[in-house]
N, C-alpha and C positions, 0 to 999 in steps of 0.2 A: 185743714184742721188736724189736730193731733190730740192724743188722749192720755189721761193719767189713771192710775189705779189707786182708788181711795180706800184706806184701811181704817175702819171704825167698827171692830167686832163687838157686838153686844154679848155680854156674858150670860150664860144660862145657869150660873151657880158657881160658887168657889171651887168646887171639885172639878169644874171644867175649864178653869182659867188657863191652865197650861196648854190644854188641847187647842183652845181658841187661838192662843198666841202662835203656837206651832203651825196651825193651819193658815193664818194670814201671812206668815213669813213664807210658807210654801207658795201661796198665791202670788206674792210679790215677785218671787223668783220666776214663776211661770209667766207673769206679766212682762218681765224683762225679755224672756225668750220669745214671747209673742209680738213684741214690738211696741208695747206701751212706752211712752216717752218719759213718764215720771211716776213716782209713788208719792201719794199724799197721805199725811197722817194728821191726827187731831189731838185735842186735849179735853178730857172730861174726867171727873172724879166722883167717887162715892155712890154712883147709881149704876144699874146694869147697862146703861147706854154705851159704856166702853170698858174694855178689859185691861188694856195696858197702861192707861193713865198718863205716863210720862213720855211726851212726844220727843223731847230732846234726847233722852237715853235711847229710845227705839231708833231714832234717826241715825245715831252713830253706828248701830248695828247694821241698819239697812245700807248705809254708805259702803260698808265692806261686803255685804251680801249681794247687792245689785249695783256694781260699780259703774255701769254704763248709763244708768238712769239718773235723771234729775230727782231731787227730793223737795217736797214742799210741806209746809204746815198749813192746815186749813181747819182750825188755826190754833196757835198757842194763846192761852188765856193770860194776857200780860199782867193784869193786876195781881196774879198769884205768884209772880216771880220777883226775886231780887234783881234790880236793874243791872248791877255790875256783873253778877253771876250770869245773867242772861246775855249780856254783851260778850262775855268771854266764851260762853258755850256756842253762841251763834258764830263767832269768828272761827272757833275750832271746827265746827261743821262745815263752814265755808272752805276751810283748808282741806278737810277730808274729802270733800266733793269737788275740789278744784273749781269752786265758784258755781257749781251746779245745784244751788239750793235757793228756794224762795222761802224766806222767813215770814210766814203769814201770822198776823197778830190781830187780836180783837179784845174787847172788854169782857166777853163772856156774858152769861145770863142766868145760869142756874143758882137759885138762892142757897141750896144746900152746899153747892160747890164753893160759893163765896164764904159761907159761914165756916166751912172747914179750914179756911186759910185766914180767918179772923177779919174778913172784909165785909163791910156793910154793902149789901147788894145795891142799895140806892145810890151809893157813891162810886160804883165800879167804873163809870165813864171818867169821872174826875181822877180816880187812881190810875186808870189807863194813861191819861194825859201826863200825869206826873212821871210814871215809869218810862214811857216812850221818850220823854224829853231827856231824862238822864241817860237812857241807852244811846241816843244820838250824840249827846255830849261826850259820853265815854268813848264812842267810836272815833270822835274827832280829836280826843286827847292824845297827844304824842308822848309827852314825858313831863316830869315835874310833879306838881301837886294838884289834885282835882278833888274838890269837896262837893257833896251832893246832899240834898235833903228832900224827902217826901214824907207823906203822913205815916208811912209804915217803915221806911228805911232812911238811914243817914250814914254817911261815912266819909273817909278821907283816903283817897288813893294816892300813894306815893310811888311814882314810876309810871308804867304804861300798861295798857290792856294787852295781855299776852295770851294767845298769839294775835298778831295783826290778821286782818281778814285777807283772803286770797283776792277777792274782788275789791277794788278801791273806789270810793273811800270806805265802803262797808258792804255787807251782803245785800242782795236784793231783799227788800222788806215790804211785804204786801199788806195793806190794811183791809180787813173785812168790814164792809159797811153797806148799808142800804140807802145812804143819803147822798144825793148828787153833789152837794157842796163839799162833802168829805172826799168823794171820788175825784173831783176837780182839784182840790188842794193836794191830794196825794199824787196826782198826775204832775203837778208843778214840781214835785220833788224828783220826778223822773222814775217813779216806782210803780209796780203793779198794784192792782186791787183784787180782792176776792169778791166775786159776785154771788148774789143769792138768786135762786131760780123762782122768782116771783112773777113770772109772766113776761110776755114779749115787750109790752110797753115799758115796764120797769127796766128790763135789760137794755132796751134802746136808749132810755134816758141816762142810765148809768154809764154806758159806753161813750155816749156823746160828751158827758161831763168830764170823764177821765181824759178823753182825747183833747178837749179844750185846755185842760191843765198841761198835758204833755207838750202841746204846741208852744207853751211858754217856758217849758223846763230848760234850764241851762245845762243840758247834757247832750251827749252825742246822738246822732240819728240812730246808731246801732242800739244804744240803750233805750231810746224811745220805742224802737221796734220790739225789743225784748220785753219792755214793760207792757206793751199791748199784747204780745204773744202769750205772756205768762200772767194774764188776768183771767183766771178760769172761773167756771161755774160748775157746781156739783149736782149730779142727778142720781137718784136711786134707779138702777137699771137692772132689768132681767130679760134675757133673751132665750127663746126656745124655738122649735121648728115652726110652731103656729101661735097665733095670738091666744087661742083658747088654752093651749098647753101651757103657755107662759103664765097666764093669770091663774090657772088651776094650781100649778106647782108653787107659785110665789106668793099667792094671796095670804096664806097663814103666817108667813114670815114678815110680810109687809105689815099685817095687823099687829104683830108683836112689836115690830119696830116703832109703830105709832104709839103703842103703850109706853115703851121705854122713852120715846121722845117727849111725851107729856111729863113723865116723872122728872127727866133731866131739866125741863124748862120751868116746871112749876114747883118741884119738890114734893108733889103729892102723888102717891101711888094710886093707880086706877086700874080696874079691869078693862078688858076690851069692850064689854057691854056698857060700862060707865063712860068710856071715851066716846062711843057712838051716841050715847044719850045726851052727853053734855058738850061734846065737841064735834058734832056731825059736820058743821060747816068747815072746820079745820080739816077733817078727813077728806072732804070733797076737794078742797083747795090743794091739799098735798097730793092727792091722787091725780089731779089735773095738771098742776104746775111743776111738781118736783119729782114725778115718777115717770119713767119711760119703760114700759113693759110690752113685749110682743115678739113677733117674728123678726128675723133679720131685716125684712123689707119694711116693716112698721117702724122699727127702731131707727133704721137708716133715714127714713123720711123725716122723722121728728128731728134728728140731729142735723140733717141738711138745712132745715129751716133755721136752726141756731147759727150754723155757719154763714148762711146768707145774711143773717142779721148782724154779724160781726164777731161772733164768738170763735176764737181760734183754738181754745183748749177746754176740754170737758173732763172733769173728774168723774170716773165711773165707780159708783158705790153699789157693789153687788153682795157684799157679805153682811147683809142687814138682818136683824131680827132672829139671829141664830140659824140662818139659812145653812143647810148641810154643806159641808166642804165639797162633796162630789157635785152637788147642784151648782155651786158657785163656779167650779172649774168648767163645767159644761157650758154655762152661760158665758164665761170668760172666753172660752175657745170659739164659740159661735160668733161672739162680738168681734174678736180679733181677725177671724178668717172670712167673715161674711158681711161685716158692717164697716170696719175700719178701711178696707181697701176701696170702698165706694166713696169715701169722704176725703181722702188725702188731697184731691185736686179741687175741692170746693173753694170758690173764690169768696173770700171774706172782705167786707168793707165796713168801716166804722161809721155809724150814723152821725150826721152833722147836727 
């Protein structure tokens, strides 16, 4: 198993935006020093759920700031992007990282996010299919004339997409999905997937479906191995010396994170009390399935179970809900020095 550092800082107000960005950049630099293998970034707009918004622009900065690490998107909201611009930017990032980037994409979900870009949230999956089709065709286009049409964009490219990608025929592109049929189809492309932490049985089903697709993929065995290796799952993680200390320190920020999460997903602002009153089942599921909090021993045990299930890469999300920088760094240090070394030799196997 190996681990990535996931960056999605929730803003505590416009006057703090710059500080939040500076802090997560410092955390990424420290993650590189501590042996994390990748930095993962995401894309959210208009709600306190995220501070930097533009994952492609931030990725270019991180490529220079942490040159030994892989970079990943978990994920870019593809319906909000012009497909030709996206194809160009992805290729540039692939060149800047010398092929060490995973372009994670998905259809998004936030209604306010979609509205801000003039997209009907009910059509986001359809728009995703349109955009990704043009992106793949753009990557395959060598020279001459290329015309494209979507419900939001149309154009005529005369020439080629510049720069070409470092990795051929295009950068690794991972699809975020919770559906086994999509996982299998993406495996047939020889590409990674982004997994959701929805419990053991869900993960087992998704990994098995992806593996079935990879077995039929017309790509090298090395690419199949990397597609499996770079199919990660993200967990909200906090580590302290004891379980009690971890929950005591982290609980207020986890609660704030859940408030922001609800606003990003529904477009409706809610207090913590309203979340608990109306979404108690969600809070329980999130705390059980998507959160790993405790001592190094507790966190190691949970992650070992994931490795034995077949998960090879875990994205560690520690800067949630406005967690203070110093507390994040302390958790990060404990994780790197007392959890990661216990898991490097875990034998992973893909469920059949």
